[in-house]
C-alpha positions in Angstrom: -57.8 -32.0 24.8 -58.7 -34.8 22.3 -55.3 -36.4 23.0 -55.9 -36.1 26.7 -59.2 -37.9 26.2 -57.4 -40.7 24.2 -55.0 -41.2 27.1 -57.9 -41.2 29.6 -59.9 -43.8 27.7 -56.9 -45.9 26.5 -58.1 -46.0 22.9 -58.5 -43.8 19.8 -61.8 -42.4 18.7 -64.0 -45.1 17.1 -61.3 -47.7 17.8 -62.5 -49.5 20.9 -60.4 -52.7 21.3 -62.2 -56.1 21.1 -63.7 -57.2 24.4 -64.1 -53.6 25.7 -67.5 -52.9 24.2 -68.8 -51.8 27.6 -65.8 -49.6 28.2 -66.0 -45.8 28.7 -66.1 -44.0 25.3 -66.3 -40.5 23.9 -69.7 -38.8 24.2 -69.4 -35.8 21.8 -68.3 -32.3 22.8 -69.6 -29.3 24.7 -69.0 -25.8 23.5 -67.3 -23.6 26.1 -66.3 -20.0 26.0 -63.1 -19.0 27.6 -61.4 -15.6 28.0 -57.9 -15.2 26.6 -55.4 -12.5 27.4 -55.6 -10.7 24.1 -57.9 -12.5 21.8 -60.9 -11.9 24.0 -63.5 -14.6 24.2 -63.0 -17.7 22.1 -65.2 -20.8 21.8 -63.7 -24.3 22.2 -65.2 -27.7 21.8 -64.4 -29.6 25.0 -64.6 -33.4 24.6 -66.8 -35.5 27.0 -66.8 -39.1 28.0 -69.9 -41.3 28.7 -69.0 -41.9 32.3 -68.2 -38.3 33.0 -64.8 -39.1 34.5 -62.6 -37.2 32.1 -60.7 -34.4 33.8 -58.8 -32.2 31.2 -55.6 -30.4 32.1 -55.0 -28.1 29.1 -58.3 -26.3 29.7 -59.7 -27.6 33.1 -63.3 -28.0 34.0 -64.9 -24.7 35.0 -61.8 -22.9 33.7 -63.0 -19.7 32.0 -59.6 -18.1 31.2 -57.0 -19.5 28.8 -53.6 -18.2 30.0 -50.3 -17.9 28.2 -51.8 -17.0 24.8 -49.4 -14.2 24.2 -46.4 -16.3 24.9 -47.7 -19.1 22.6 -48.3 -16.8 19.7 -45.0 -15.0 20.0 -43.2 -18.4 20.2 -44.9 -19.6 17.1 -44.2 -16.3 15.3 -40.5 -16.7 16.2 -40.6 -20.1 14.6 -41.8 -18.7 11.3 -45.4 -19.7 11.4 -47.9 -17.5 9.5 -51.1 -16.1 11.2 -53.1 -18.7 9.3 -50.9 -21.5 10.6 -51.1 -20.2 14.2 -54.9 -20.0 13.9 -54.9 -23.6 12.7 -52.6 -24.6 15.6 -55.1 -23.2 18.1 -57.9 -25.0 16.4 -56.0 -28.3 16.4 -54.6 -28.2 19.9 -57.3 -26.3 21.8 -60.3 -26.7 19.5 -60.4 -22.9 19.7 -62.0 -20.8 16.9 -59.5 -17.9 16.6 -59.3 -16.2 13.2 -56.0 -15.2 11.7 -57.0 -11.6 11.9 -57.3 -12.0 15.7 -54.0 -13.8 15.9 -52.3 -10.9 14.1 -53.4 -8.7 17.0 -51.8 -10.8 19.7 -50.2 -9.1 21.5 -51.8 -5.9 20.1 -48.7 -4.0 19.0 -45.6 -6.1 19.6 -46.3 -8.9 17.1 -47.0 -6.5 14.3 -43.8 -4.6 15.0 -43.9 -2.0 17.7 -46.7 0.5 17.2 -47.4 1.3 13.5 -51.2 3.3 14.5 -47.2 5.7 16.6 -47.3 9.4 15.8 -43.5 10.0 15.5 -40.1 8.4 16.0 -40.0 9.2 19.7 -43.3 7.4 20.3 -42.1 4.4 18.3 -38.8 4.4 20.2 -40.7 4.3 23.5 -42.8 1.4 22.2 -39.7 -0.5 21.2 -38.2 0.1 24.6 -41.4 -1.3 26.2 -41.1 -4.3 23.9 -37.5 -4.8 25.0 -38.3 -4.6 28.7 -41.2 -7.0 28.4 -40.0 -9.6 25.9 -36.3 -8.9 25.3 -35.1 -11.9 27.4 -37.4 -14.4 25.8 -37.3 -13.1 22.3 -34.1 -11.3 21.9 -33.9 -12.1 18.2 -37.0 -10.1 17.5 -35.6 -7.1 19.4 -32.3 -7.3 17.5 -34.2 -7.5 14.2 -36.0 -4.2 15.0 -32.8 -2.5 16.2 -30.9 -3.4 13.0 -33.8 -2.2 10.8 -34.6 0.9 12.9 -33.1 3.5 10.5 -35.0 2.0 7.6 -38.2 1.9 9.6 -38.2 5.5 10.8 -39.0 7.2 7.4 -42.3 5.3 7.2 -43.5 7.4 10.2 -43.6 10.4 7.9 -46.6 9.0 6.1 -50.2 8.9 7.1 -51.4 5.7 8.9 -53.5 4.7 5.9 -50.4 4.7 3.7 -48.3 2.9 6.3 -50.9 0.2 6.6 -50.7 -0.5 2.8 -46.9 -0.3 2.7 -46.4 -2.7 5.6 -49.0 -5.2 4.3 -47.3 -7.8 2.1 -49.6 -10.8 2.9 -51.6 -10.3 -0.3 -48.5 -10.2 -2.5 -46.9 -13.2 -0.8 -50.1 -15.2 -1.1 -50.3 -14.5 -4.8 -46.7 -15.3 -5.4 -47.2 -18.6 -3.5 -50.1 -19.5 -5.8 -47.9 -18.7 -8.8 -45.1 -20.9 -7.6 -47.5 -23.8 -6.9 -49.0 -23.5 -10.4 -45.6 -23.4 -12.0 -44.3 -26.4 -10.1 -47.3 -28.4 -10.9 -46.7 -28.0 -14.7 -42.9 -28.3 -14.6 -42.2 -26.4 -17.8 -44.0 -24.4 -20.5 -43.5 -24.8 -24.2 -43.7 -21.0 -24.9 -43.7 -17.8 -23.0 -47.3 -17.3 -24.0 -48.3 -20.5 -22.2 -46.6 -19.4 -19.0 -48.3 -16.0 -19.1 -51.7 -17.7 -19.7 -51.1 -19.9 -16.6 -50.3 -16.9 -14.4 -53.3 -15.0 -15.8 -55.7 -17.9 -15.0 -54.2 -18.2 -11.5 -54.8 -14.5 -11.0 -58.4 -14.7 -12.3 -59.1 -17.7 -10.0 -58.6 -15.5 -6.9 -61.8 -13.6 -7.7 -63.8 -15.7 -10.2 -67.1 -13.8 -9.6 -65.7 -10.3 -9.5 -67.3 -9.5 -6.2 -64.0 -9.4 -4.4 -62.9 -6.4 -6.5 -65.7 -4.2 -5.0 -64.8 -5.3 -1.5 -61.1 -4.5 -2.0 -61.9 -1.2 -3.6 -63.7 -0.1 -0.4 -60.7 -1.3 1.7 -58.3 0.7 -0.4 -60.4 3.8 -0.4 -58.8 5.5 2.6 -55.3 4.7 1.3 -56.1 6.0 -2.2 -57.3 9.3 -0.7 -54.1 9.6 1.4 -51.9 8.8 -1.6 -53.8 11.4 -3.7 -53.2 14.1 -1.0 -49.6 13.2 -0.1 -48.4 12.7 -3.7 -50.7 15.1 -5.5 -47.9 16.2 -7.8 -47.4 12.6 -9.0 -50.9 11.2 -8.7 -52.6 10.6 -12.1 -55.9 12.2 -10.9 -56.3 14.9 -8.3 -59.7 13.7 -7.2 -60.6 11.9 -4.0 -62.0 8.4 -4.0 
């Protein structure tokens, strides 16, 4: 919408050409809540011009529903963008405040791989068939990926939902590994193994410098730890619940 405003005015923000001091200019923004297909209500900042002649096309005046969100998110997922990058894309293009957690639920089950919260292999197969019918033509690569990994996926359905959630969540591990790689690249080389270990230790500590995050994550892991203790009681170090 900001780009549309630039085209409408004929000049960038704060860059009025000489001799056009009296020309129409930007006049701030106005918050507007629109209903999306899966993300629910999101707030965008619609730009305004002083003369009130700007007519946006991406999100039109008095438009209260933002269509095509599912298709946009799936397309960006297929191109390899993370949930954080997709959320940033919505903020940049639409000025829409959509969290990465919300993005990860668009569309509710398909993006995250069929239906995890599925009670058995039959229910999962039905969800995949529904996915194929709805999105197979547009996103055939995603369907083929599921089909090729189907036999490896089915055993996960034998575990409780709490355990499945932990097993399928690799974001925290990938984020930590990315931080490790950045720290190592910044230094280039280490004189000793001890120096390398110290670097990785400091990176790890920097993730939660106050220690408050540990308590928060302990609470998030509590359901999974209980499920692990029950399912693997013969191998669990303590037979107590958490």
